[in-house]
mmCIF file of the N, C-alpha and C atoms, coordinates in Angstrom:
data_MODEL
# 
_entry.id   MODEL 
# 
loop_
_atom_site.group_PDB 
_atom_site.id 
_atom_site.type_symbol 
_atom_site.label_atom_id 
_atom_site.label_alt_id 
_atom_site.label_comp_id 
_atom_site.label_asym_id 
_atom_site.label_entity_id 
_atom_site.label_seq_id 
_atom_site.pdbx_PDB_ins_code 
_atom_site.Cartn_x 
_atom_site.Cartn_y 
_atom_site.Cartn_z 
_atom_site.occupancy 
_atom_site.B_iso_or_equiv 
_atom_site.pdbx_formal_charge 
_atom_site.auth_seq_id 
_atom_site.auth_comp_id 
_atom_site.auth_asym_id 
_atom_site.auth_atom_id 
_atom_site.pdbx_PDB_model_num 
ATOM 1   N N  . MET A 1 1  ? 29.017 1.498   29.081 1.00 0.00 ? 1  MET A N  1 
ATOM 2   C CA . MET A 1 1  ? 29.614 1.721   30.370 1.00 0.00 ? 1  MET A CA 1 
ATOM 3   C C  . MET A 1 1  ? 29.699 0.413   31.153 1.00 0.00 ? 1  MET A C  1 
ATOM 4   N N  . ASP A 1 2  ? 28.680 -0.415  30.988 1.00 0.00 ? 2  ASP A N  1 
ATOM 5   C CA . ASP A 1 2  ? 28.647 -1.677  31.711 1.00 0.00 ? 2  ASP A CA 1 
ATOM 6   C C  . ASP A 1 2  ? 29.840 -2.562  31.339 1.00 0.00 ? 2  ASP A C  1 
ATOM 7   N N  . GLU A 1 3  ? 30.212 -2.573  30.069 1.00 0.00 ? 3  GLU A N  1 
ATOM 8   C CA . GLU A 1 3  ? 31.362 -3.376  29.634 1.00 0.00 ? 3  GLU A CA 1 
ATOM 9   C C  . GLU A 1 3  ? 32.676 -2.807  30.160 1.00 0.00 ? 3  GLU A C  1 
ATOM 10  N N  . VAL A 1 4  ? 32.762 -1.498  30.265 1.00 0.00 ? 4  VAL A N  1 
ATOM 11  C CA . VAL A 1 4  ? 33.986 -0.850  30.738 1.00 0.00 ? 4  VAL A CA 1 
ATOM 12  C C  . VAL A 1 4  ? 34.244 -1.165  32.211 1.00 0.00 ? 4  VAL A C  1 
ATOM 13  N N  . VAL A 1 5  ? 33.198 -1.154  33.013 1.00 0.00 ? 5  VAL A N  1 
ATOM 14  C CA . VAL A 1 5  ? 33.365 -1.371  34.451 1.00 0.00 ? 5  VAL A CA 1 
ATOM 15  C C  . VAL A 1 5  ? 33.143 -2.820  34.874 1.00 0.00 ? 5  VAL A C  1 
ATOM 16  N N  . ALA A 1 6  ? 32.917 -3.734  33.930 1.00 0.00 ? 6  ALA A N  1 
ATOM 17  C CA . ALA A 1 6  ? 32.688 -5.143  34.259 1.00 0.00 ? 6  ALA A CA 1 
ATOM 18  C C  . ALA A 1 6  ? 33.809 -5.738  35.110 1.00 0.00 ? 6  ALA A C  1 
ATOM 19  N N  . PRO A 1 7  ? 35.102 -5.505  34.784 1.00 0.00 ? 7  PRO A N  1 
ATOM 20  C CA . PRO A 1 7  ? 36.153 -6.053  35.650 1.00 0.00 ? 7  PRO A CA 1 
ATOM 21  C C  . PRO A 1 7  ? 36.099 -5.494  37.080 1.00 0.00 ? 7  PRO A C  1 
ATOM 22  N N  . LEU A 1 8  ? 35.716 -4.230  37.221 1.00 0.00 ? 8  LEU A N  1 
ATOM 23  C CA . LEU A 1 8  ? 35.601 -3.627  38.551 1.00 0.00 ? 8  LEU A CA 1 
ATOM 24  C C  . LEU A 1 8  ? 34.449 -4.243  39.334 1.00 0.00 ? 8  LEU A C  1 
ATOM 25  N N  . LYS A 1 9  ? 33.351 -4.551  38.649 1.00 0.00 ? 9  LYS A N  1 
ATOM 26  C CA . LYS A 1 9  ? 32.216 -5.195  39.302 1.00 0.00 ? 9  LYS A CA 1 
ATOM 27  C C  . LYS A 1 9  ? 32.597 -6.582  39.796 1.00 0.00 ? 9  LYS A C  1 
ATOM 28  N N  . HIS A 1 10 ? 33.363 -7.309  38.972 1.00 0.00 ? 10 HIS A N  1 
ATOM 29  C CA . HIS A 1 10 ? 33.801 -8.653  39.360 1.00 0.00 ? 10 HIS A CA 1 
ATOM 30  C C  . HIS A 1 10 ? 34.652 -8.598  40.633 1.00 0.00 ? 10 HIS A C  1 
ATOM 31  N N  . VAL A 1 11 ? 35.587 -7.668  40.690 1.00 0.00 ? 11 VAL A N  1 
ATOM 32  C CA . VAL A 1 11 ? 36.453 -7.527  41.859 1.00 0.00 ? 11 VAL A CA 1 
ATOM 33  C C  . VAL A 1 11 ? 35.637 -7.109  43.087 1.00 0.00 ? 11 VAL A C  1 
ATOM 34  N N  . ALA A 1 12 ? 34.635 -6.263  42.899 1.00 0.00 ? 12 ALA A N  1 
ATOM 35  C CA . ALA A 1 12 ? 33.806 -5.833  44.022 1.00 0.00 ? 12 ALA A CA 1 
ATOM 36  C C  . ALA A 1 12 ? 33.008 -6.999  44.606 1.00 0.00 ? 12 ALA A C  1 
ATOM 37  N N  . LEU A 1 13 ? 32.600 -7.938  43.758 1.00 0.00 ? 13 LEU A N  1 
ATOM 38  C CA . LEU A 1 13 ? 31.824 -9.083  44.232 1.00 0.00 ? 13 LEU A CA 1 
ATOM 39  C C  . LEU A 1 13 ? 32.691 -10.216 44.778 1.00 0.00 ? 13 LEU A C  1 
ATOM 40  N N  . HIS A 1 14 ? 33.791 -10.511 44.093 1.00 0.00 ? 14 HIS A N  1 
ATOM 41  C CA . HIS A 1 14 ? 34.594 -11.694 44.421 1.00 0.00 ? 14 HIS A CA 1 
ATOM 42  C C  . HIS A 1 14 ? 35.921 -11.378 45.105 1.00 0.00 ? 14 HIS A C  1 
ATOM 43  N N  . GLY A 1 15 ? 36.348 -10.138 45.059 1.00 0.00 ? 15 GLY A N  1 
ATOM 44  C CA . GLY A 1 15 ? 37.607 -9.753  45.679 1.00 0.00 ? 15 GLY A CA 1 
ATOM 45  C C  . GLY A 1 15 ? 38.806 -10.079 44.810 1.00 0.00 ? 15 GLY A C  1 
ATOM 46  N N  . VAL A 1 16 ? 39.953 -9.589  45.231 1.00 0.00 ? 16 VAL A N  1 
ATOM 47  C CA . VAL A 1 16 ? 41.205 -9.801  44.513 1.00 0.00 ? 16 VAL A CA 1 
ATOM 48  C C  . VAL A 1 16 ? 42.347 -9.773  45.534 1.00 0.00 ? 16 VAL A C  1 
ATOM 49  N N  . ALA A 1 17 ? 43.407 -10.522 45.240 1.00 0.00 ? 17 ALA A N  1 
ATOM 50  C CA . ALA A 1 17 ? 44.572 -10.536 46.127 1.00 0.00 ? 17 ALA A CA 1 
ATOM 51  C C  . ALA A 1 17 ? 45.450 -9.332  45.809 1.00 0.00 ? 17 ALA A C  1 
ATOM 52  N N  . LEU A 1 18 ? 45.715 -8.494  46.803 1.00 0.00 ? 18 LEU A N  1 
ATOM 53  C CA . LEU A 1 18 ? 46.556 -7.315  46.644 1.00 0.00 ? 18 LEU A CA 1 
ATOM 54  C C  . LEU A 1 18 ? 47.686 -7.352  47.662 1.00 0.00 ? 18 LEU A C  1 
ATOM 55  N N  . MET A 1 19 ? 48.844 -6.841  47.253 1.00 0.00 ? 19 MET A N  1 
ATOM 56  C CA . MET A 1 19 ? 50.008 -6.816  48.129 1.00 0.00 ? 19 MET A CA 1 
ATOM 57  C C  . MET A 1 19 ? 50.153 -5.431  48.742 1.00 0.00 ? 19 MET A C  1 
ATOM 58  N N  . ASP A 1 20 ? 50.430 -5.386  50.038 1.00 0.00 ? 20 ASP A N  1 
ATOM 59  C CA . ASP A 1 20 ? 50.649 -4.097  50.690 1.00 0.00 ? 20 ASP A CA 1 
ATOM 60  C C  . ASP A 1 20 ? 52.128 -3.714  50.626 1.00 0.00 ? 20 ASP A C  1 
ATOM 61  N N  . ALA A 1 21 ? 52.484 -2.587  51.208 1.00 0.00 ? 21 ALA A N  1 
ATOM 62  C CA . ALA A 1 21 ? 53.850 -2.071  51.141 1.00 0.00 ? 21 ALA A CA 1 
ATOM 63  C C  . ALA A 1 21 ? 54.859 -2.974  51.844 1.00 0.00 ? 21 ALA A C  1 
ATOM 64  N N  . MET A 1 22 ? 54.402 -3.784  52.785 1.00 0.00 ? 22 MET A N  1 
ATOM 65  C CA . MET A 1 22 ? 55.291 -4.688  53.529 1.00 0.00 ? 22 MET A CA 1 
ATOM 66  C C  . MET A 1 22 ? 55.456 -6.043  52.833 1.00 0.00 ? 22 MET A C  1 
ATOM 67  N N  . GLY A 1 23 ? 54.727 -6.249  51.727 1.00 0.00 ? 23 GLY A N  1 
ATOM 68  C CA . GLY A 1 23 ? 54.830 -7.500  50.984 1.00 0.00 ? 23 GLY A CA 1 
ATOM 69  C C  . GLY A 1 23 ? 53.799 -8.541  51.376 1.00 0.00 ? 23 GLY A C  1 
ATOM 70  N N  . SER A 1 24 ? 52.928 -8.244  52.303 1.00 0.00 ? 24 SER A N  1 
ATOM 71  C CA . SER A 1 24 ? 51.869 -9.172  52.708 1.00 0.00 ? 24 SER A CA 1 
ATOM 72  C C  . SER A 1 24 ? 50.736 -9.127  51.696 1.00 0.00 ? 24 SER A C  1 
ATOM 73  N N  . ILE A 1 25 ? 50.158 -10.279 51.435 1.00 0.00 ? 25 ILE A N  1 
ATOM 74  C CA . ILE A 1 25 ? 49.052 -10.354 50.475 1.00 0.00 ? 25 ILE A CA 1 
ATOM 75  C C  . ILE A 1 25 ? 47.739 -10.400 51.252 1.00 0.00 ? 25 ILE A C  1 
ATOM 76  N N  . HIS A 1 26 ? 46.778 -9.576  50.813 1.00 0.00 ? 26 HIS A N  1 
ATOM 77  C CA . HIS A 1 26 ? 45.466 -9.484  51.453 1.00 0.00 ? 26 HIS A CA 1 
ATOM 78  C C  . HIS A 1 26 ? 44.388 -9.687  50.400 1.00 0.00 ? 26 HIS A C  1 
ATOM 79  N N  . HIS A 1 27 ? 43.304 -10.350 50.774 1.00 0.00 ? 27 HIS A N  1 
ATOM 80  C CA . HIS A 1 27 ? 42.157 -10.519 49.885 1.00 0.00 ? 27 HIS A CA 1 
ATOM 81  C C  . HIS A 1 27 ? 41.267 -9.287  50.071 1.00 0.00 ? 27 HIS A C  1 
ATOM 82  N N  . CYS A 1 28 ? 41.147 -8.447  49.038 1.00 0.00 ? 28 CYS A N  1 
ATOM 83  C CA . CYS A 1 28 ? 40.463 -7.154  49.156 1.00 0.00 ? 28 CYS A CA 1 
ATOM 84  C C  . CYS A 1 28 ? 39.242 -7.080  48.247 1.00 0.00 ? 28 CYS A C  1 
ATOM 85  N N  . TYR A 1 29 ? 38.270 -6.318  48.686 1.00 0.00 ? 29 TYR A N  1 
ATOM 86  C CA . TYR A 1 29 ? 37.073 -6.023  47.903 1.00 0.00 ? 29 TYR A CA 1 
ATOM 87  C C  . TYR A 1 29 ? 37.060 -4.525  47.649 1.00 0.00 ? 29 TYR A C  1 
ATOM 88  N N  . THR A 1 30 ? 37.302 -4.133  46.408 1.00 0.00 ? 30 THR A N  1 
ATOM 89  C CA . THR A 1 30 ? 37.312 -2.708  46.080 1.00 0.00 ? 30 THR A CA 1 
ATOM 90  C C  . THR A 1 30 ? 35.887 -2.246  45.798 1.00 0.00 ? 30 THR A C  1 
ATOM 91  N N  . LEU A 1 31 ? 35.622 -0.996  46.070 1.00 0.00 ? 31 LEU A N  1 
ATOM 92  C CA . LEU A 1 31 ? 34.300 -0.425  45.841 1.00 0.00 ? 31 LEU A CA 1 
ATOM 93  C C  . LEU A 1 31 ? 34.265 0.340   44.527 1.00 0.00 ? 31 LEU A C  1 
ATOM 94  N N  . LEU A 1 32 ? 33.150 0.280   43.853 1.00 0.00 ? 32 LEU A N  1 
ATOM 95  C CA . LEU A 1 32 ? 32.932 1.050   42.639 1.00 0.00 ? 32 LEU A CA 1 
ATOM 96  C C  . LEU A 1 32 ? 31.966 2.173   42.991 1.00 0.00 ? 32 LEU A C  1 
ATOM 97  N N  . ILE A 1 33 ? 32.461 3.420   42.922 1.00 0.00 ? 33 ILE A N  1 
ATOM 98  C CA . ILE A 1 33 ? 31.665 4.571   43.342 1.00 0.00 ? 33 ILE A CA 1 
ATOM 99  C C  . ILE A 1 33 ? 31.691 5.630   42.246 1.00 0.00 ? 33 ILE A C  1 
ATOM 100 N N  . SER A 1 34 ? 30.581 6.277   42.028 1.00 0.00 ? 34 SER A N  1 
ATOM 101 C CA . SER A 1 34 ? 30.545 7.411   41.110 1.00 0.00 ? 34 SER A CA 1 
ATOM 102 C C  . SER A 1 34 ? 29.967 8.614   41.853 1.00 0.00 ? 34 SER A C  1 
ATOM 103 N N  . TYR A 1 35 ? 30.283 9.788   41.335 1.00 0.00 ? 35 TYR A N  1 
ATOM 104 C CA . TYR A 1 35 ? 29.830 11.013  41.976 1.00 0.00 ? 35 TYR A CA 1 
ATOM 105 C C  . TYR A 1 35 ? 29.515 12.033  40.887 1.00 0.00 ? 35 TYR A C  1 
ATOM 106 N N  . ILE A 1 36 ? 28.371 12.638  40.941 1.00 0.00 ? 36 ILE A N  1 
ATOM 107 C CA . ILE A 1 36 ? 27.962 13.634  39.953 1.00 0.00 ? 36 ILE A CA 1 
ATOM 108 C C  . ILE A 1 36 ? 27.766 14.966  40.665 1.00 0.00 ? 36 ILE A C  1 
ATOM 109 N N  . ALA A 1 37 ? 28.325 16.027  40.065 1.00 0.00 ? 37 ALA A N  1 
ATOM 110 C CA . ALA A 1 37 ? 28.186 17.358  40.645 1.00 0.00 ? 37 ALA A CA 1 
ATOM 111 C C  . ALA A 1 37 ? 27.979 18.377  39.527 1.00 0.00 ? 37 ALA A C  1 
ATOM 112 N N  . ASP A 1 38 ? 27.197 19.425  39.808 1.00 0.00 ? 38 ASP A N  1 
ATOM 113 C CA . ASP A 1 38 ? 27.025 20.489  38.836 1.00 0.00 ? 38 ASP A CA 1 
ATOM 114 C C  . ASP A 1 38 ? 28.249 21.414  38.876 1.00 0.00 ? 38 ASP A C  1 
ATOM 115 N N  . LEU A 1 39 ? 28.340 22.357  37.939 1.00 0.00 ? 39 LEU A N  1 
ATOM 116 C CA . LEU A 1 39 ? 29.518 23.212  37.815 1.00 0.00 ? 39 LEU A CA 1 
ATOM 117 C C  . LEU A 1 39 ? 29.859 23.979  39.095 1.00 0.00 ? 39 LEU A C  1 
ATOM 118 N N  . PRO A 1 40 ? 28.915 24.649  39.754 1.00 0.00 ? 40 PRO A N  1 
ATOM 119 C CA . PRO A 1 40 ? 29.287 25.369  40.984 1.00 0.00 ? 40 PRO A CA 1 
ATOM 120 C C  . PRO A 1 40 ? 29.852 24.437  42.068 1.00 0.00 ? 40 PRO A C  1 
ATOM 121 N N  . GLU A 1 41 ? 29.293 23.239  42.176 1.00 0.00 ? 41 GLU A N  1 
ATOM 122 C CA . GLU A 1 41 ? 29.793 22.301  43.179 1.00 0.00 ? 41 GLU A CA 1 
ATOM 123 C C  . GLU A 1 41 ? 31.192 21.795  42.803 1.00 0.00 ? 41 GLU A C  1 
ATOM 124 N N  . GLN A 1 42 ? 31.440 21.546  41.498 1.00 0.00 ? 42 GLN A N  1 
ATOM 125 C CA . GLN A 1 42 ? 32.770 21.137  41.052 1.00 0.00 ? 42 GLN A CA 1 
ATOM 126 C C  . GLN A 1 42 ? 33.799 22.229  41.349 1.00 0.00 ? 42 GLN A C  1 
ATOM 127 N N  . GLN A 1 43 ? 33.416 23.484  41.113 1.00 0.00 ? 43 GLN A N  1 
ATOM 128 C CA . GLN A 1 43 ? 34.327 24.594  41.384 1.00 0.00 ? 43 GLN A CA 1 
ATOM 129 C C  . GLN A 1 43 ? 34.626 24.703  42.876 1.00 0.00 ? 43 GLN A C  1 
ATOM 130 N N  . LEU A 1 44 ? 33.625 24.477  43.716 1.00 0.00 ? 44 LEU A N  1 
ATOM 131 C CA . LEU A 1 44 ? 33.820 24.525  45.163 1.00 0.00 ? 44 LEU A CA 1 
ATOM 132 C C  . LEU A 1 44 ? 34.784 23.421  45.615 1.00 0.00 ? 44 LEU A C  1 
ATOM 133 N N  . ILE A 1 45 ? 34.584 22.210  45.100 1.00 0.00 ? 45 ILE A N  1 
ATOM 134 C CA . ILE A 1 45 ? 35.438 21.080  45.474 1.00 0.00 ? 45 ILE A CA 1 
ATOM 135 C C  . ILE A 1 45 ? 36.865 21.289  44.980 1.00 0.00 ? 45 ILE A C  1 
ATOM 136 N N  . ALA A 1 46 ? 37.025 21.817  43.742 1.00 0.00 ? 46 ALA A N  1 
ATOM 137 C CA . ALA A 1 46 ? 38.352 22.029  43.163 1.00 0.00 ? 46 ALA A CA 1 
ATOM 138 C C  . ALA A 1 46 ? 39.053 23.243  43.766 1.00 0.00 ? 46 ALA A C  1 
ATOM 139 N N  . GLY A 1 47 ? 38.302 24.109  44.419 1.00 0.00 ? 47 GLY A N  1 
ATOM 140 C CA . GLY A 1 47 ? 38.897 25.295  45.036 1.00 0.00 ? 47 GLY A CA 1 
ATOM 141 C C  . GLY A 1 47 ? 39.305 26.353  44.028 1.00 0.00 ? 47 GLY A C  1 
ATOM 142 N N  . VAL A 1 48 ? 38.508 26.523  42.977 1.00 0.00 ? 48 VAL A N  1 
ATOM 143 C CA . VAL A 1 48 ? 38.806 27.532  41.957 1.00 0.00 ? 48 VAL A CA 1 
ATOM 144 C C  . VAL A 1 48 ? 37.749 28.628  41.992 1.00 0.00 ? 48 VAL A C  1 
ATOM 145 N N  . ALA A 1 49 ? 38.034 29.754  41.347 1.00 0.00 ? 49 ALA A N  1 
ATOM 146 C CA . ALA A 1 49 ? 37.094 30.877  41.292 1.00 0.00 ? 49 ALA A CA 1 
ATOM 147 C C  . ALA A 1 49 ? 35.858 30.494  40.481 1.00 0.00 ? 49 ALA A C  1 
ATOM 148 N N  . MET A 1 50 ? 34.765 31.203  40.726 1.00 0.00 ? 50 MET A N  1 
ATOM 149 C CA . MET A 1 50 ? 33.512 30.901  40.038 1.00 0.00 ? 50 MET A CA 1 
ATOM 150 C C  . MET A 1 50 ? 33.566 31.169  38.535 1.00 0.00 ? 50 MET A C  1 
ATOM 151 N N  . SER A 1 51 ? 34.552 31.919  38.070 1.00 0.00 ? 51 SER A N  1 
ATOM 152 C CA . SER A 1 51 ? 34.634 32.226  36.635 1.00 0.00 ? 51 SER A CA 1 
ATOM 153 C C  . SER A 1 51 ? 35.652 31.357  35.912 1.00 0.00 ? 51 SER A C  1 
ATOM 154 N N  . THR A 1 52 ? 36.105 30.276  36.529 1.00 0.00 ? 52 THR A N  1 
ATOM 155 C CA . THR A 1 52 ? 37.082 29.396  35.893 1.00 0.00 ? 52 THR A CA 1 
ATOM 156 C C  . THR A 1 52 ? 36.580 27.955  35.890 1.00 0.00 ? 52 THR A C  1 
ATOM 157 N N  . SER A 1 53 ? 37.240 27.150  35.080 1.00 0.00 ? 53 SER A N  1 
ATOM 158 C CA . SER A 1 53 ? 36.875 25.744  34.965 1.00 0.00 ? 53 SER A CA 1 
ATOM 159 C C  . SER A 1 53 ? 37.541 24.927  36.067 1.00 0.00 ? 53 SER A C  1 
ATOM 160 N N  . PRO A 1 54 ? 36.845 23.926  36.623 1.00 0.00 ? 54 PRO A N  1 
ATOM 161 C CA . PRO A 1 54 ? 37.459 23.086  37.649 1.00 0.00 ? 54 PRO A CA 1 
ATOM 162 C C  . PRO A 1 54 ? 38.402 22.020  37.081 1.00 0.00 ? 54 PRO A C  1 
ATOM 163 N N  . VAL A 1 55 ? 38.395 21.818  35.759 1.00 0.00 ? 55 VAL A N  1 
ATOM 164 C CA . VAL A 1 55 ? 39.207 20.753  35.166 1.00 0.00 ? 55 VAL A CA 1 
ATOM 165 C C  . VAL A 1 55 ? 40.185 21.227  34.093 1.00 0.00 ? 55 VAL A C  1 
ATOM 166 N N  . THR A 1 56 ? 40.072 22.464  33.634 1.00 0.00 ? 56 THR A N  1 
ATOM 167 C CA . THR A 1 56 ? 40.978 22.988  32.610 1.00 0.00 ? 56 THR A CA 1 
ATOM 168 C C  . THR A 1 56 ? 41.475 24.372  33.014 1.00 0.00 ? 56 THR A C  1 
ATOM 169 N N  . ILE A 1 57 ? 42.415 24.898  32.225 1.00 0.00 ? 57 ILE A N  1 
ATOM 170 C CA . ILE A 1 57 ? 42.934 26.239  32.516 1.00 0.00 ? 57 ILE A CA 1 
ATOM 171 C C  . ILE A 1 57 ? 42.268 27.255  31.586 1.00 0.00 ? 57 ILE A C  1 
ATOM 172 N N  . THR A 1 58 ? 40.970 27.370  31.687 1.00 0.00 ? 58 THR A N  1 
ATOM 173 C CA . THR A 1 58 ? 40.224 28.321  30.871 1.00 0.00 ? 58 THR A CA 1 
ATOM 174 C C  . THR A 1 58 ? 39.269 29.129  31.749 1.00 0.00 ? 58 THR A C  1 
ATOM 175 N N  . GLU A 1 59 ? 38.847 30.263  31.219 1.00 0.00 ? 59 GLU A N  1 
ATOM 176 C CA . GLU A 1 59 ? 37.901 31.117  31.936 1.00 0.00 ? 59 GLU A CA 1 
ATOM 177 C C  . GLU A 1 59 ? 36.495 30.899  31.395 1.00 0.00 ? 59 GLU A C  1 
ATOM 178 N N  . ARG A 1 60 ? 35.510 31.337  32.142 1.00 0.00 ? 60 ARG A N  1 
ATOM 179 C CA . ARG A 1 60 ? 34.110 31.118  31.777 1.00 0.00 ? 60 ARG A CA 1 
ATOM 180 C C  . ARG A 1 60 ? 33.771 31.683  30.396 1.00 0.00 ? 60 ARG A C  1 
ATOM 181 N N  . SER A 1 61 ? 34.388 32.786  29.985 1.00 0.00 ? 61 SER A N  1 
ATOM 182 C CA . SER A 1 61 ? 34.091 33.378  28.681 1.00 0.00 ? 61 SER A CA 1 
ATOM 183 C C  . SER A 1 61 ? 34.463 32.452  27.529 1.00 0.00 ? 61 SER A C  1 
ATOM 184 N N  . LYS A 1 62 ? 35.369 31.516  27.777 1.00 0.00 ? 62 LYS A N  1 
ATOM 185 C CA . LYS A 1 62 ? 35.795 30.586  26.734 1.00 0.00 ? 62 LYS A CA 1 
ATOM 186 C C  . LYS A 1 62 ? 35.138 29.211  26.861 1.00 0.00 ? 62 LYS A C  1 
ATOM 187 N N  . PHE A 1 63 ? 34.224 29.042  27.826 1.00 0.00 ? 63 PHE A N  1 
ATOM 188 C CA . PHE A 1 63 ? 33.496 27.779  27.949 1.00 0.00 ? 63 PHE A CA 1 
ATOM 189 C C  . PHE A 1 63 ? 32.709 27.537  26.666 1.00 0.00 ? 63 PHE A C  1 
ATOM 190 N N  . GLY A 1 64 ? 32.728 26.328  26.140 1.00 0.00 ? 64 GLY A N  1 
ATOM 191 C CA . GLY A 1 64 ? 31.976 25.980  24.946 1.00 0.00 ? 64 GLY A CA 1 
ATOM 192 C C  . GLY A 1 64 ? 32.720 26.200  23.651 1.00 0.00 ? 64 GLY A C  1 
ATOM 193 N N  . ASP A 1 65 ? 33.977 26.645  23.698 1.00 0.00 ? 65 ASP A N  1 
ATOM 194 C CA . ASP A 1 65 ? 34.751 26.811  22.471 1.00 0.00 ? 65 ASP A CA 1 
ATOM 195 C C  . ASP A 1 65 ? 34.978 25.460  21.804 1.00 0.00 ? 65 ASP A C  1 
ATOM 196 N N  . ALA A 1 66 ? 35.116 25.479  20.474 1.00 0.00 ? 66 ALA A N  1 
ATOM 197 C CA . ALA A 1 66 ? 35.350 24.256  19.719 1.00 0.00 ? 66 ALA A CA 1 
ATOM 198 C C  . ALA A 1 66 ? 36.708 23.655  20.038 1.00 0.00 ? 66 ALA A C  1 
ATOM 199 N N  . LYS A 1 67 ? 37.696 24.496  20.334 1.00 0.00 ? 67 LYS A N  1 
ATOM 200 C CA . LYS A 1 67 ? 39.038 24.011  20.645 1.00 0.00 ? 67 LYS A CA 1 
ATOM 201 C C  . LYS A 1 67 ? 39.148 23.731  22.144 1.00 0.00 ? 67 LYS A C  1 
ATOM 202 N N  . PRO A 1 68 ? 39.459 22.464  22.534 1.00 0.00 ? 68 PRO A N  1 
ATOM 203 C CA . PRO A 1 68 ? 39.561 22.147  23.947 1.00 0.00 ? 68 PRO A CA 1 
ATOM 204 C C  . PRO A 1 68 ? 40.723 22.880  24.630 1.00 0.00 ? 68 PRO A C  1 
ATOM 205 N N  . ALA A 1 69 ? 40.539 23.231  25.877 1.00 0.00 ? 69 ALA A N  1 
ATOM 206 C CA . ALA A 1 69 ? 41.593 23.883  26.660 1.00 0.00 ? 69 ALA A CA 1 
ATOM 207 C C  . ALA A 1 69 ? 42.505 22.828  27.267 1.00 0.00 ? 69 ALA A C  1 
ATOM 208 N N  . LYS A 1 70 ? 43.705 23.246  27.669 1.00 0.00 ? 70 LYS A N  1 
ATOM 209 C CA . LYS A 1 70 ? 44.640 22.329  28.321 1.00 0.00 ? 70 LYS A CA 1 
ATOM 210 C C  . LYS A 1 70 ? 44.112 21.959  29.702 1.00 0.00 ? 70 LYS A C  1 
ATOM 211 N N  . PRO A 1 71 ? 44.351 20.703  30.122 1.00 0.00 ? 71 PRO A N  1 
ATOM 212 C CA . PRO A 1 71 ? 43.903 20.298  31.470 1.00 0.00 ? 71 PRO A CA 1 
ATOM 213 C C  . PRO A 1 71 ? 44.670 21.012  32.559 1.00 0.00 ? 71 PRO A C  1 
# 
């Protein structure tokens, strides 16, 4: 994981030049943030029923199937 986010860490420490919608260039420092939530909290945030997945179109009875559901 450290290798994957290394470029993001560099930008967070040293900044990067980004252009806004008007064409002006700004020196920006982006933040690297992660968030962990259990299933009930994910369902609450996604606004789905308690018997459905917050990230796929499957119902709770099919959770854990070998075949992945569509996102």
